[in-house]
C-alpha positions as CSV (number, residue, x, y, z in Angstrom):
1,M,41.1,-11.1,17.3
2,L,43.3,-11.4,14.3
3,S,43.6,-15.1,14.8
4,R,39.9,-15.6,14.6
5,A,39.7,-14.0,11.3
6,I,42.4,-16.2,10.0
7,L,40.8,-19.4,11.4
8,K,37.4,-18.8,9.8
9,P,37.1,-20.2,6.4
10,M,36.4,-17.6,3.7
11,R,32.8,-17.6,2.4
12,V,32.2,-18.3,-1.2
13,P,29.8,-15.7,-2.6
14,A,26.5,-17.3,-3.5
15,L,25.4,-17.3,-7.0
16,R,21.9,-15.8,-7.4
17,V,19.6,-17.1,-10.1
18,Y,16.4,-15.2,-11.0
19,S,13.4,-17.4,-10.3
20,T,10.8,-15.3,-12.0
21,A,9.9,-15.6,-15.7
22,Q,10.8,-12.8,-18.0
23,S,8.1,-10.2,-18.5
24,P,6.3,-10.1,-21.8
25,P,7.8,-7.5,-24.3
26,L,4.5,-5.6,-24.4
27,L,4.6,-5.1,-20.7
28,L,8.1,-3.8,-20.8
29,K,7.1,-1.4,-23.6
30,L,4.1,-0.2,-21.6
31,R,6.4,0.6,-18.6
32,T,8.9,2.5,-20.7
33,D,6.0,4.4,-22.5
34,L,4.6,5.2,-19.0
35,K,7.9,7.0,-18.1
36,D,7.9,8.8,-21.5
37,A,4.4,9.9,-21.1
38,M,5.2,11.3,-17.6
39,R,8.2,13.2,-19.0
40,N,6.2,14.6,-21.9
41,K,3.2,15.3,-19.7
42,D,0.9,13.5,-22.2
43,T,-2.1,13.0,-19.8
44,N,-4.3,11.1,-22.2
45,K,-1.6,8.5,-23.0
46,L,-0.6,8.4,-19.4
47,N,-4.1,7.6,-18.2
48,V,-4.5,4.9,-20.8
49,I,-1.2,3.2,-19.9
50,R,-1.9,3.4,-16.2
51,G,-5.3,1.8,-16.8
52,I,-3.7,-1.0,-18.8
53,L,-1.1,-1.6,-16.1
54,S,-3.7,-1.5,-13.4
55,D,-5.7,-4.2,-15.3
56,I,-2.5,-6.3,-15.7
57,S,-1.8,-5.9,-12.0
58,N,-5.3,-7.0,-11.1
59,A,-5.2,-9.9,-13.5
60,S,-1.9,-11.0,-12.1
61,K,-3.5,-11.7,-8.7
62,T,-5.9,-14.3,-10.2
63,T,-5.3,-18.0,-10.7
64,N,-4.2,-17.4,-14.3
65,P,-2.0,-14.3,-14.5
66,P,-1.1,-12.8,-17.9
67,S,2.3,-14.2,-18.9
68,T,2.3,-13.5,-22.6
69,D,1.7,-10.6,-24.9
70,F,-1.5,-12.3,-26.1
71,D,-2.9,-12.4,-22.5
72,I,-2.2,-8.6,-22.3
73,L,-3.9,-8.2,-25.7
74,S,-7.1,-9.7,-24.3
75,L,-7.0,-7.2,-21.5
76,I,-6.4,-4.3,-23.9
77,N,-9.3,-5.5,-26.1
78,K,-11.6,-5.6,-23.0
79,T,-10.6,-2.0,-22.2
80,K,-11.2,-1.0,-25.8
81,T,-14.7,-2.6,-25.8
82,K,-15.6,-0.6,-22.6
83,S,-14.3,2.6,-24.2
84,T,-16.3,2.0,-27.4
85,A,-19.4,1.5,-25.4
86,S,-18.7,4.7,-23.4
87,I,-18.4,6.6,-26.7
88,A,-21.9,5.5,-27.7
89,E,-23.3,6.5,-24.3
90,F,-21.5,9.9,-24.4
91,R,-22.8,10.6,-27.9
92,E,-26.4,9.9,-26.7
93,A,-25.9,12.3,-23.8
94,G,-24.4,15.0,-26.1
95,R,-21.0,15.0,-24.4
96,E,-18.7,15.6,-27.3
97,D,-15.8,16.5,-25.0
98,L,-15.9,13.0,-23.5
99,V,-16.4,11.4,-26.9
100,E,-13.1,13.0,-28.1
101,K,-11.3,11.9,-25.0
102,E,-12.5,8.3,-25.3
103,T,-11.8,8.3,-29.0
104,G,-8.2,9.3,-28.3
105,Q,-8.0,6.5,-25.7
106,V,-9.3,4.0,-28.3
107,I,-6.6,5.1,-30.8
108,I,-3.9,4.6,-28.2
109,L,-5.3,1.2,-27.3
110,D,-5.3,0.3,-31.0
111,T,-1.6,1.1,-31.3
112,Y,-0.7,-1.2,-28.4
113,A,-3.0,-3.9,-29.7
114,G,-1.3,-3.7,-33.1
115,M,2.0,-4.4,-31.5
116,V,1.0,-8.0,-30.7
117,E,1.6,-10.5,-33.4
118,K,-1.5,-12.7,-34.1
119,V,-2.3,-15.4,-36.6
120,G,-3.3,-13.9,-39.9
121,E,-6.7,-14.2,-41.6
122,E,-5.2,-16.2,-44.4
123,E,-3.9,-18.9,-42.1
124,I,-7.2,-19.0,-40.2
125,T,-9.2,-19.2,-43.4
126,A,-7.0,-22.0,-44.6
127,V,-7.5,-24.0,-41.4
128,V,-11.3,-23.3,-41.4
129,N,-11.6,-24.4,-45.1
130,G,-9.5,-27.6,-44.3
131,V,-11.8,-28.4,-41.4
132,I,-14.9,-27.9,-43.5
133,E,-13.5,-30.2,-46.2
134,A,-12.6,-32.8,-43.6
135,L,-16.1,-32.7,-42.1
136,K,-17.7,-33.1,-45.5
137,E,-15.5,-36.0,-46.4
138,A,-16.2,-37.7,-43.1
139,G,-20.0,-37.2,-43.7
140,E,-20.4,-35.2,-40.5
141,R,-22.7,-32.3,-40.1
142,V,-21.1,-29.0,-41.0
143,N,-22.2,-26.4,-38.4
144,T,-20.5,-23.5,-36.6
145,G,-19.9,-25.4,-33.3
146,S,-18.1,-28.4,-34.9
147,I,-16.0,-26.2,-37.1
148,M,-15.0,-23.9,-34.3
149,K,-14.1,-26.8,-32.1
150,K,-11.8,-28.4,-34.6
151,A,-10.4,-25.2,-36.0
152,L,-9.4,-24.0,-32.5
153,A,-7.9,-27.4,-31.7
154,E,-5.7,-27.0,-34.8
155,L,-4.8,-23.4,-33.9
156,A,-4.1,-24.3,-30.2
157,G,-1.0,-22.7,-28.8
158,K,-1.0,-20.0,-31.5
159,P,-2.0,-16.4,-30.8
160,V,-5.4,-16.4,-32.3
161,V,-8.4,-14.2,-31.5
162,K,-11.5,-16.4,-31.2
163,A,-13.8,-13.7,-32.4
164,E,-11.8,-13.5,-35.7
165,V,-12.1,-17.3,-36.1
166,A,-15.9,-17.1,-35.4
167,T,-16.4,-14.5,-38.1
168,I,-14.3,-16.4,-40.6
169,V,-16.3,-19.6,-39.8
170,K,-19.6,-17.8,-40.4
171,E,-18.4,-16.4,-43.7
172,A,-17.1,-19.8,-44.8
173,I,-20.4,-21.5,-43.9
174,E,-22.4,-18.9,-45.8
175,A,-20.1,-19.1,-48.8
176,T,-20.0,-22.9,-49.1
177,S,-23.6,-23.9,-48.7
178,G,-25.7,-20.9,-48.0
179,D,-27.4,-21.8,-44.8
180,T,-26.5,-25.2,-43.3
181,A,-28.6,-24.8,-40.2
182,P,-31.7,-26.9,-40.1
183,K,-34.9,-25.1,-40.9
184,F,-37.5,-25.0,-38.1
185,V,-40.8,-26.3,-39.4
186,P,-43.7,-25.7,-37.1
187,P,-45.8,-28.8,-36.4
């Protein structure tokens, strides 16, 4: 029996390498805040974080799982939009207790949305103004669609909210030439 142990070659321990990508920092922050909210018995914050983590879990089962903080930000913004709509409905129904609860949830969602770094308005405005000037120099028509297409192409790969780009484009179009859309003249 002892001779068998000596004759067997010793195994070299296998080196394990992690095959999964690192989690986004906001996801790690949400998980630690979940534990803190459980310890502090902060039910409102706990419910909000559980909802966000549930949305992230559901989105991770799709073909395009959230892999960055910006992807998680879009889920937070969707939740915030739903809560804002709920606040309006609860006000119409006269349910001030639910209005306060949803308002607290929106505040918590805003704090997490503020943790994600996005492209600033100044940079977006500079890109949009550059696109408008390039379109005018090329003699092309200046409209919202063409500006959005070229501005988003220049901002590709950067964390930018399309709604912010759209509002800046609309403001820039109104500021440069008033109304560039063709007027409809009835026949």
